[in-house]
C-alpha positions, 0 to 999 in steps of 0.5 A: 163736838161743837154744838149749834142752836136750833131754837131751844135745842143744842145739836151737834155741828154735824148731823146725820141725814137718814134718807139712806135708811130703808133705801140704800141701807137695810136695818142692820146697816142702819144700826151700824151707822147710828152706832158709829154716829153716837160714838163720834159725838153726833146727836142730831138725826134728820129723817122724814116719814117719806124716807125709805117709804116710812122705813127710815123712821122705823129703822132709826127708832129701833137703832137708837133703842135705849139711847133715845134720850141722848139724841135729837130726832128731827123728822118731816111730814108733807111729802107724798107717801101715798094718795092719802098721806101728803100735804099740810092740812091740819088734820093730816099734820096731826095724823102724820105726827102720831104715825111718826111717833109710833114708827120712831118708838118715842113720845116726842119729836124734837124738831118737826118740819114741814117738808115742803110748802103746800100751796093749797093750805094757808100756812096759818092752818098748818102752824095751828096744828103744829102749835097744838102738838107743841102744847101737847108735849109731842113736839119740842120745836118746829121748822120747815124745809124748801121754803123761800124767804117770802114764805118764811116771812109769811110764816112768821107773820102767821105765828100769833102771840105765844104760839109756836113759830118756825125755828129753822129752815132746811134748804139745799146749801153748799159751796156749789149751791149758794142760792140761799145767800141771796135772800134766805140767809138774810131772812134767817138772820132777821128772824133768828132761824137756824139754816140746816143745809142739806146736800152739803156735799153737792150730792157727792160732787164735793167728796173728791170722787168725781174728778176731771178727765177721770172715769166715773166711780161705779155705784154712786148717786151721780154715776147712776145718772138721772137728775144728778147727772147735770152736776158733772158739767165741765164748769163744775168739774173745773171748780172741783179741781180748784177746790181740791187744790186749795184744800190739799195745799192746806193739808185737808180734803175737799170733803173737809173743806165742804163741811168747814166752809158751811160752818163759817156761814151765818146762822148755819145749824148742824150740817147734815149729810147721809152716810152708808157706812161707819167710815163715812160717819167718822169722816163726816164727823171729823170734817168740820174741825178745820177752822177756816180763816176769813181770807180762806173763806173769801178765797173759797167763795171766789173759786166757787163763784155764782151758785146757779150750776145745778138747775135748782134741784129740790130735796 
């Protein structure tokens, strides 16, 4: 599989988002998904200490077992686990890293990411703690998630001398959510940061499961309602129909289009998507193999139009 650079790391162009581990998937099913990922040539696994109420890291570590050295593990800290475990204070950064290392059963984290900005802690203090972890060999590279372009600039300015600096930012980005194109992607180009897109399938909207004037499939994230229900607007479903027609006229699926379009974007690193079965893993791994022409890319952008359709959800 093609690879993408994240600082010094070489990650597969398609990665696995591990948010289902410990939530939708038990340990046995997690092991099946991880095994299928390795067979498909995927080496990038993105998790967080808060996923599955810490079970995601545990299940991932045990599923990898003796194959740990074949992969890159990205995890995150900062989202609330409980009252005492949240935020980006330096003392908590060090504690969270040790906890993640223990749960993952490893001696280093390949990419350690701030899950979201902490307005109560200066970014310079967080970066200082992360630099200590890098110097101790417990973390290889550091990144952030859900940061704005202004926050990326602030973090770059705060990284002094030869101290560790962010090499990536993980934000929502898809054909249906193109907000990063306005400021974040230009900032990534300026600072040489990899943009790691989450929700590349727009929470399932770009899988082909949801079609205009058709019943909602049962047991799906959008079908269950809640914060994802807003995605099923008439406008969004009309765009989906046009994208399905575009992809099928070229012998592809809308899922393949979603991955392949992202692969054409500037500074995009591995495209991460969750999977609940080996079949989904294989479909995701194969999806980015379609190389879109410049004209096709432009046509997709014209179909999707302006990106603000989902109310700015946070992951």
